[in-house]
N, C-alpha and C positions, 0 to 999 in steps of 0.2 A: 584304311585309305580306300580300298575297293568298295566297301559298303557305302561310304560317304559319296563317292563318285557315282555309284549306281543310283543312290537316292536323288542326287541332283538332276540326273538325266531322265529319270523315269517319268517325270511330269510332261515331257515334250514329245511323247509318242502317241500312237493311236489309242483311242479310249478303250478298245477291246483288249489291249495288252496291259492295262493298268493293274488289273487283279493279278495277272501272272507276274508282273514286275514286283509287286508288293510281296507276293509269296516267295519269289526268288531272293529278294533282299533279306527276308526273315530267315530263309534257309541258309543263305551265305553267312549271315550274322551268327547263326548257331554253329555253322561249320568252322568259321574263322575265329570265334571268340577265344578258344584256348590258346591261339597262336599270336594274337594281336599284341600282347604284352611283350613278346620276344622280338619285335621288329622295331624297337625304338630307334630313332634316328636323330642325328644332331644337325640336320639341315635347317637353314633359315627359310621360313615360308615367305615367298615373294610372288607377286603377281606377274602376269605376262608382260605388262607395260614396264614394270620395274626391271624385269630381267632384260628386256630389249634395251632399255636405257643403260643398264650396267654393261652389257656386252658392247654397246656402241661406244661407251666411254673407254672401254678396255681394248677397242679394236685398233691395231697399229695402222691399218690402211687409212683410217680417218685422219690421223696426223699427216700422213703423206699427201692426201688430197687437199687438206687445208694448207699445207705448205705450197702445193702447186697453185692454189688460188691466190695466195699472198704473193707468190712470185709473179704471176700474171698481172696482178694489180700493180706491182712495182714496175713491170715493163711498160704498162700503160702510162704510168706517171712519168717514166723516163722519156717516153715518146713525145711528151708535150714540150720537150726542149726546143729552142730556137734553131738548133743545128742538128745535123744528122749524126754527129759524132763529136769526139773531143778534139781540141786544138792540136795541131802538129807543129813542133818547134824544129827548126833546122839552123845550123851554123857552119860557116866555112872560114878557114884561116889560111892565108897564103903568105909566105916569107921567102924572099930571094936569098937569104943567108943559108938556107938549106942547100941551095944549089952552089954556094960558094962565091957569089958575086959581091955581096955586101954593099949594095947600092942603096939600101933602105926602102925597097919596094915591098911594103907590107899591106895586105888587104884583109879586112874583117868584113864578113857578110853574115847576116842573120835574118830570119823570117819567122812569122807565125801565121798559120792558116787554119781555117775551119771548113769542114765539109757542109754543103748546103743540101737541104731537102729538095728532091725533085717535085714537080707539081703533083700535089695530092698524096705524096709518099708518107709524110708525117701523119696525116689523118688516117691513112690506111694502116700504118703501123700501130697506131693507138687502138684502132678498131679491132685488129687481130688480137691484141693483148686483152682487151675487154671481153672478146668472144671466148678466148681461152679461159679467162677467169670464170665466166658463166658456165662453161663446160665443166670445169672442175667442181663448181657448186652443184651442178646436176649429177655429176658422178658421186658426190657425197650422198645424195638421195638414193642412188642405185646401190651403193655399198650398205647404206642403212637398211634397205629392203633385204639385201642378201644376209645381213647379220640377223635380222628378224627371223628369216627362214631357218637359219642355222640354230637359233635359240629354240624355235618350236620343235625342230627335229630332235635336238638333244634332250629337250624336256620330255618329249614323248617317249624317247628311249629309256630315260631314267625312270619315268613314271611306270612304264610297262615292266621294267626290271623289278621295281618295288612290288607291283601287283603279282608278278611271277613268284617272288619270294613268299608273299602272304599265302598264295594258293599252295605252294609247295609245303609250307609249314603246316597248314591246315590238313593237307592230304597225309603228311607224315604223322600228324597227331592221330588221325583216324586209323592209319595202318598200325600204329603202336597199340591202339586199343584192341584191334583184331589180333595182333601178335600176342598180347597178354592172355587173351582167351585161348588161342591156339596152344601156347606154352602150358597153360594149366591142363588143357585137354590131353596133350601128349603125355604129360607126367601122370595123369590119371588113367592113361590107357584108352581114352575115349577117341583119340584121333591118331592117325598114322603120321610117321615122320615126313611123309611127302608134303603134308600141309605145312609143317614147320619149315621145310625147305622153300616152299613157294612164298610164304610170308617173309622169310629172310631175304629172298631175292627181290621182292617188291620193296622192302625197307631199304635195301642197298640202292636200288634205282631211285627211290624217293630222296635219299640223302645226297646222291650224286646230282639230282635235279636241283636240290636246295643249294648245294655249293656252286653249281653253275649259275644259278640266279644271283647269288651273292657276288660272284665274280663279275657278272654283268652290271650289278649295282655299283661296284667299285670302279669299273671302267667308265660307266656313264657319268658317275659323279665327278671323276677326274676330268672328263671331257667338258662337263658343265662348269667346273671350277676354273678351268683354263679359259673358257669362253666368257664367263661372267666376272671372274676375279674374286668370287666368294664361293663358299660351300652352301649351295641351296638348290632346290628343285622348283622351278616355276609351276604354279598351279594352272594348268591348261584347262581344268574342268570348269573354269569360270566362263568359257566360251560355250554358249548355248544358242538356242533358236532365236533368242532376242537379239543376238549379235547380227544375225542374218537380216533382220528387219532394218538395221541401221546401215547396212552396206548397200551399194548400188550395183550389185552384180548383174542385174537385168539390163542395164544400160551399157551394152558392150562397147559402143562407140566412145562413150565418155570414158570408160575404163581404159581403153586403148590410148586415147589422146592424153590422158592424165598419168599414165604409167611412167615412173621415173626413167625406165630404160628407153622408152620411146622419146621422152623429152630430152634425155641426154644425147641420144643419137641425132635428134633434130638439131640440137644446139651445136653438135659437132659439124653438121652440114653448114650451119651458119658460119662457124669459125673457118671452115674450109673455103667457103665463098669469100670471106674477108681476106683469106690468104691469097686467093686468086687475084683479087683487086690489088693487093699489095705487090704481087709479082708483076702485074701490068704497069703499076706506077713506077716500078724499079726497072725501067726499060734501058737504063744505062748506069754505069758507076757514078757515084755522087761527085759533082764538081767541087772544087775547093777554091776559096778566095782568101787572101791574106795580105799582110803588110810586111815589107822587106826593107832593111836598112843596109847600106854599104859604106864602109869607111876605108879610104885608100890613103895610106901614108906614103906617097910617092915623092921622089926628089923633084922640086921645082913645080909641083902641081898645085894650083890655087884652089881646086875643088876636091877636097878629100872626103867629103861626107855626102851621101845621097840617100833619099828615102822615096819609096814608091810602093806600088801594089803589084801583087802577082795573082794570076788566075790559072788554075789547072783543070782542064775539062777532058776527062777520058771519053773517047768516042764509043757509041754503042757497038757491041760485038755479040754475035750469037753464042760464042763460047761461054760467056758469063751470064747471059740472060736466059738462054734455053733451059739450063738446069733448074733455075728458079721457077719458071712457068711450068715446066714439066712436073716438078715436085708438087706444086700447088694443084695442078689438075689431077694428079694421082691421089692427093689427099681428098679432094672433092669427090672423086669417083668412089674411093673407099668409104667415105662418110655416107654417101648416098646408098651404097650397098648395105652398110650396117643399119641404116634407118629402116630400110625395107625388111631386113632380117629381124630387126627388133620388133617391128609391128607384127610380123608373122609369128614370132615367138610368143608375144603377148596373147595373140589370138588363140594359139594352140594351148598355152598354159591356162587361159581362162576356161577353155572347153574341158581341159583335163581336171581342173580343180572342181568345176561344177559336176562333172561326171563322178569324180571321186567322192564328193559330198553325197550325191544321190546313192551311189553304191554303198558308202559307209552307213548311211541311214538304214537302207534295206538290210545290210549285213548285221547291223546291230540289233534290229528287230528280230531277225532270225536267230541270232546268237543268244538273245535273251530267252527265247522259247526253248532252244536246245539246252542251254545251261540249266534252266529250271527243270526240264524233263530228266536230264541226266543226273542231277543231284537227287531228285526224288527216286530215280531208279537205283542209284547207288545205295541210298538208305534202305530201300525196300529189299534189295539183294542181300545186304548185310543182315537185315532182320530175318530174311528167309534162311540164310545160312545159320544163324544162331538157333533157329528152330529145327535145323536139320533137314530142311526142304530143298536146299540148293548146295552144290559143292562150293568149297572155298574159292576155287579158281575163278568161278563166275562172279563172286562178290568182289574179288580183287580186280577183275577186268572192269567191272562196273565203276569201281572207285577210280581207276585209271582213266576211264572214259569221261568221268565227271570232271577230273582234273583238267583234261584236255579241253573240255567244253568251257570251263572257266577261263582258261588261257585264251581261247578263241573269243570269248566275250570281252576279256580285257583288251585284246588287240583291236577288236571292233570299236570299243568305246574310245580308246586313245585315238584311233584313226578318225572317228567322227568329230571329236573335239579339235583334232589337228586340222581336219579339212575345213572346219568353220573358221579357224584362225587364218589359214592360208587364203581363204576367200577374202577376209578382211585385209590381209597384207597385199594381195593382188589388186584389190580395188582402192587401196590407200585410205580406207575408212574404218580402221579398227576402233571399236568403241572404247 
């Protein structure tokens, strides 16, 4: 995997490093070839786009936000009603027999009434529901962006763990070759037992490093499987310099205005403004109007049935209206603050991802040079030790330094690919 990723990226750096990159690829291929057959995996090869789509489908927050949107749409539809609420039924019954007179004075009374919208209240209620639905829709984009970032981070960790295992296996293979030579020399009396102890200690460290890498692989694969719903590692090496051409990272104002977090925060401000308008329209409790019927079964009364209208108008009161307007103003103030913070966060993040990409590019160039030099040095020191020109401990140190340089190169390469993808996510223009 390391060789393939290295080959993909070597064409995108400065021309004066191409020869070094080719030499390093060949050296790493020779170094890792004995171990590649031992790192077979059962993961499914998937692209970054497929991984993000799978993680989004598997995200529980998506279902919650979709439910919020559907609920807001339902409230908007309900606000189109002719009345501000459901009808109210009332009934009264009076009978003089309960009091013991038995004169036949019986009265039935019943009414049905409905609350009326205040001027502009129905439209304001519908506008608030529509604004809440659009806010939930914007939050879906924000959550999708967060899911994409989590996928890239998890994929980078899993890929780095695989590369760490490959480097550990190749280093362990090289140390075993040295160990075989030292064992034969000790048995022949050509080497002292100190050399055998030194190589045994290095082999123990290499095995521990390999097991640690495999533990990291298991952990990262489990995290990815939980995120994606399948067992697979996304191929983030597909992100190269061609992706940068398709992004609009240089147009910072466009990026800021089009960022899902900024759009969601601005939509929340719009929803809060609609809430303020609704609070102003609800300056008093809703009046009620209805129909009432009265039936009087009284002794000697010629009019026993009456039908009429009733009106109930609660008067405005600060006790009921002030909490509504205060809550609406508080929501607007919080939404305005969040929009300002969202814009600042996007500006800071864009500066960070651009700086990260520049630093990752430079670091990767330097790591290529360092890894190439350290690999050649390790091979040279081993050859010198075989000729008896250098002590064994120096050859072992050179091999350890080469392993560390390979790890540094792996980290730099993963960081470079990840930085490119983060640029695409931040600008909303992933190829």
